[in-house]
Residue, then its C-alpha position, 0 to 999 in steps of 0.5 A: s500500499a502507499t505510504a508517505d515514503d513510497s508514493t509510487s504504489v498508487l499510479p494512474q492506470p488506463n481503463d479501456s472498459a468505458a463505452l458510450t452507447d446511445g448517450v449512456l456512458t458505462v465503465t467497469l471500475p476495479p474494486v477499491s480504486w480511485s478512478v478519473l473520467r475525462l469527458q469532453a462535449 
């Protein structure tokens, strides 16, 4: 797990599961995770 001395154990990872179908966005999120979604109109 991440500590103040080792912050490299938590790094951004790609998630290619996002899909936009008929105006509905679905994403499969890993358990116990932080996720960032970047949306652009």
